[in-house]
C-alpha positions in Angstrom: 3.5 21.5 21.6 3.9 18.7 23.7 1.2 16.3 21.9 3.1 17.3 18.5 6.3 16.1 19.8 5.1 13.1 21.4 3.2 12.0 18.2 6.4 12.9 16.2 8.8 10.6 18.4 6.0 7.8 18.6 5.6 7.9 14.7 9.6 7.9 14.1 9.8 4.7 16.6 7.0 3.1 14.3 4.6 3.0 17.2 1.8 4.4 14.6 -1.2 3.3 16.9 0.0 5.1 19.9 0.9 8.2 17.4 -2.5 8.2 15.9 -4.3 8.1 19.7 -2.1 11.2 20.5 -2.5 13.0 16.9 -6.5 12.4 17.0 -6.9 15.6 19.1 -4.4 17.8 17.4 -6.0 20.0 14.4 -4.1 19.1 11.7 -4.8 22.3 9.5 -3.0 24.4 11.5 0.2 22.7 11.8 3.2 24.6 10.2 5.6 21.9 10.7 6.6 19.9 7.6 8.5 17.6 9.8 5.6 16.7 11.7 3.5 16.3 8.7 5.7 14.3 7.1 6.1 11.8 9.9 2.3 12.0 10.4 1.5 10.8 6.9 2.0 7.2 7.1 0.3 7.1 10.5 -2.8 8.5 9.1 -2.4 6.3 6.1 -2.2 3.3 8.4 -5.0 4.2 10.7 -7.4 5.1 7.2 -7.9 8.5 8.5 -8.0 9.8 4.9 -8.9 13.4 5.9 -6.5 13.7 8.2 -3.9 12.2 5.7 -5.4 14.7 3.2 -5.1 17.9 5.5 -1.3 16.7 5.7 -0.6 16.7 2.0 -2.6 20.0 1.6 -0.4 21.5 4.5 2.6 20.3 3.3 1.8 21.6 -0.3 1.1 25.1 0.7 4.1 24.9 3.2 6.5 23.9 -0.1 5.0 27.0 -2.1 5.1 29.4 0.8 8.1 31.9 0.0 8.0 33.0 3.6 8.1 29.9 5.0 12.1 29.1 4.6 13.3 28.9 8.1 12.3 26.8 10.9 8.8 26.3 11.9 7.5 26.9 15.4 8.0 23.4 16.6 11.6 23.2 15.5 12.6 26.5 16.5 
């Protein structure tokens, strides 16, 4: 959870390099936080990490279509 919050803060501050270094060790496919995924999209695009950028987009699409995902995610609770 610490790495998610740290990478999100760094991305929000515009420090994509540091945000990417923190996020490199995070398994994107298991993230259920649309806020984090949205913040990290430009970071992964900036880093040229097409695989993680694609994983973010897939996860965001899944969360938008999931009727059970109405409330806050596990990170934002």
